C-alpha positions as CSV (number, residue, x, y, z in Angstrom):
1,M,0.0,0.0,0.0
2,F,2.3,2.8,1.2
3,D,6.0,2.4,0.9
4,I,7.1,3.5,4.3
5,G,10.5,2.4,5.6
6,F,12.2,2.5,9.0
7,L,13.6,6.0,8.4
8,E,10.2,7.5,7.5
9,L,8.7,6.0,10.7
10,L,11.6,7.3,12.8
11,L,11.2,10.8,11.3
12,I,7.4,10.7,12.0
13,G,8.1,9.6,15.6
14,V,10.6,12.4,16.2
15,V,8.2,15.0,14.8
16,G,5.4,13.6,16.9
17,L,7.6,13.7,20.0
18,L,8.5,17.3,19.4
19,V,4.9,18.4,18.6
20,L,3.0,16.4,21.2
21,G,5.5,16.0,23.9
22,P,6.4,12.9,25.9
23,E,3.1,12.9,27.9
24,R,0.6,13.0,25.0
25,L,2.6,10.9,22.5
26,P,1.6,7.4,23.9
27,K,-2.1,8.4,24.0
28,A,-2.0,9.8,20.4
29,A,-0.2,6.6,19.2
30,R,-2.8,4.4,20.8
31,T,-5.7,6.5,19.3
32,L,-4.0,6.4,15.9
33,G,-3.6,2.6,16.2
34,L,-7.3,2.2,17.0
35,W,-8.3,4.3,14.0
36,I,-6.1,2.3,11.7
37,G,-7.5,-0.9,13.0
38,K,-11.1,0.3,12.5
39,I,-10.2,1.4,8.9
40,K,-8.7,-2.0,8.2
41,R,-11.7,-3.9,9.6
42,T,-14.1,-1.7,7.6
43,V,-12.1,-2.3,4.3
44,S,-11.9,-6.0,4.9
45,G,-15.6,-6.2,5.7
46,M,-16.4,-4.4,2.4
47,Q,-14.2,-6.7,0.5
48,R,-16.0,-9.7,2.0
49,E,-19.4,-8.2,1.1
50,I,-18.3,-7.5,-2.4
51,S,-17.0,-11.0,-2.9
52,A,-20.1,-12.5,-1.4
53,Q,-22.3,-10.4,-3.8
54,L,-20.2,-11.5,-6.8
55,E,-20.6,-15.1,-5.8
56,A,-24.3,-14.7,-5.3
57,E,-24.6,-13.1,-8.7
58,E,-22.7,-16.0,-10.3
59,L,-25.0,-18.5,-8.5
60,R,-28.1,-16.5,-9.7
61,Q,-26.8,-16.7,-13.3
62,K,-26.2,-20.4,-13.1
63,L,-29.6,-20.9,-11.6
64,D,-31.3,-18.9,-14.3
65,E,-29.4,-21.0,-17.0
66,Q,-30.5,-24.2,-15.3
67,Q,-34.1,-23.0,-15.0
68,K,-34.1,-22.1,-18.7
69,K,-32.8,-25.5,-19.6
70,L,-35.4,-27.2,-17.3
71,D,-38.2,-25.1,-18.9
72,E,-37.1,-26.1,-22.4
73,S,-36.9,-29.8,-21.4
74,L,-40.3,-29.6,-19.8
75,G,-41.8,-27.9,-22.9
76,Q,-40.4,-30.6,-25.1
77,V,-41.8,-33.3,-22.8
78,K,-45.2,-31.6,-22.8
79,R,-45.2,-31.3,-26.6
80,G,-44.2,-35.0,-26.9
81,V,-46.9,-36.2,-24.6
82,E,-49.5,-34.0,-26.2
83,S,-48.5,-35.3,-29.6
84,I,-49.0,-38.8,-28.4
85,G,-52.4,-37.9,-27.2
86,E,-53.4,-36.2,-30.4
87,P,-54.9,-38.3,-33.2
88,D,-52.5,-39.1,-35.9
89,D,-53.7,-37.3,-39.1
90,T,-51.7,-39.4,-41.4
91,Q,-53.3,-42.6,-40.2
92,A,-56.8,-41.1,-40.3
93,A,-56.3,-39.8,-43.9
94,G,-55.0,-43.2,-45.2
95,K,-58.1,-45.2,-44.0
96,A,-61.3,-45.4,-45.8
97,P,-64.3,-43.6,-44.3
98,G,-66.3,-45.9,-42.0
99,S,-63.4,-48.4,-41.6
100,A,-62.5,-47.4,-38.1
101,T,-64.4,-49.0,-35.2
102,P,-66.4,-46.9,-32.9
103,E,-64.0,-47.7,-30.0
104,A,-61.1,-46.3,-32.1
105,K,-63.0,-43.1,-32.9
106,G,-63.9,-42.4,-29.3
107,P,-60.5,-41.6,-27.7
108,S,-59.4,-39.5,-30.7
109,N,-62.0,-36.9,-29.9
110,P,-60.7,-33.9,-28.1
111,P,-61.4,-33.8,-24.3
112,S,-64.9,-32.5,-23.6
113,D,-66.7,-31.2,-20.6
114,Q,-70.2,-32.3,-19.4
115,E,-72.0,-30.7,-22.4
116,G,-69.8,-32.5,-24.9
117,E,-68.0,-29.4,-26.1
118,P,-64.2,-29.5,-26.4
119,R,-62.3,-28.1,-23.5
120,E,-60.1,-25.5,-25.1
121,H,-59.3,-23.7,-21.9
122,A,-58.3,-26.7,-19.9
123,S,-55.2,-26.6,-17.7
124,P,-52.1,-28.2,-19.1
125,L,-52.4,-30.9,-16.4
126,E,-56.0,-31.8,-17.5
127,R,-54.9,-31.9,-21.1
128,L,-52.0,-34.2,-20.2
129,D,-54.3,-36.5,-18.2
130,D,-56.8,-36.6,-21.1
131,A,-54.1,-37.3,-23.6
132,L,-52.7,-40.1,-21.5
133,A,-56.2,-41.6,-21.0
134,R,-56.8,-41.5,-24.8
135,K,-53.5,-43.2,-25.5
136,A,-54.2,-45.9,-22.9
137,H,-57.6,-46.5,-24.3
138,R,-56.2,-46.6,-27.9
139,D,-53.5,-49.1,-26.8
140,T,-56.0,-51.4,-25.1
141,A,-58.2,-51.2,-28.2
142,D,-55.2,-52.1,-30.4
143,A,-54.2,-54.9,-28.2
144,A,-57.8,-56.3,-28.2
145,S,-57.9,-56.2,-32.0
146,D,-54.5,-57.9,-32.3
147,T,-55.6,-60.8,-30.1
148,E,-58.9,-61.3,-31.9
149,G,-57.4,-61.4,-35.4
150,T,-54.3,-63.4,-34.8
151,S,-55.0,-66.6,-32.8
152,A,-52.1,-68.5,-34.5
153,R,-49.5,-66.0,-33.4
154,P,-48.7,-67.5,-29.9
155,Q,-47.8,-70.9,-31.5
156,D,-45.6,-69.1,-34.1
157,S,-43.8,-67.2,-31.4
158,A,-43.3,-70.4,-29.3
159,A,-41.7,-72.0,-32.4
160,S,-39.5,-69.0,-33.0
161,R,-38.4,-69.0,-29.3
162,A,-37.4,-72.7,-29.6
163,K,-35.4,-71.9,-32.7
164,D,-33.7,-69.0,-30.9
165,S,-32.8,-71.1,-27.8
166,S,-31.3,-73.8,-30.0
167,A,-29.1,-71.4,-32.0
168,P,-25.5,-71.2,-30.8
């Protein structure tokens, strides 16, 4: 900080002794030491507060970045789940009219309230629940149609498992 050597301190001491005298010099030196100590403590306290504020700001920035990443991931998951719940337009366009069973048509309808009108202003959680329910219903309907139309499949799969287990 200051470049004060021994000679400078000796000169200050001699001037202080001449100006203050031998009776008041010890009291003045003690008061000066107390003031210097207070100044040092104040400066070190300010440095600690500044460093703590800088660390807090860095943590806030990291938290904001993580929150943005989390929000983006959550949005992707919501879009993925909602796309699973929505009817697949390419499948519906490829089928002939009237070829779908009533069970398959039911879950593809948009969620509705008691009057049968679509719930456009439903909360995201309600929409998610409805989409998952439609998917589960569609999966059970698909599984039921698969078991009705293919009764010979279990025998074929047993034969293929026997072939797989005999293979080296």
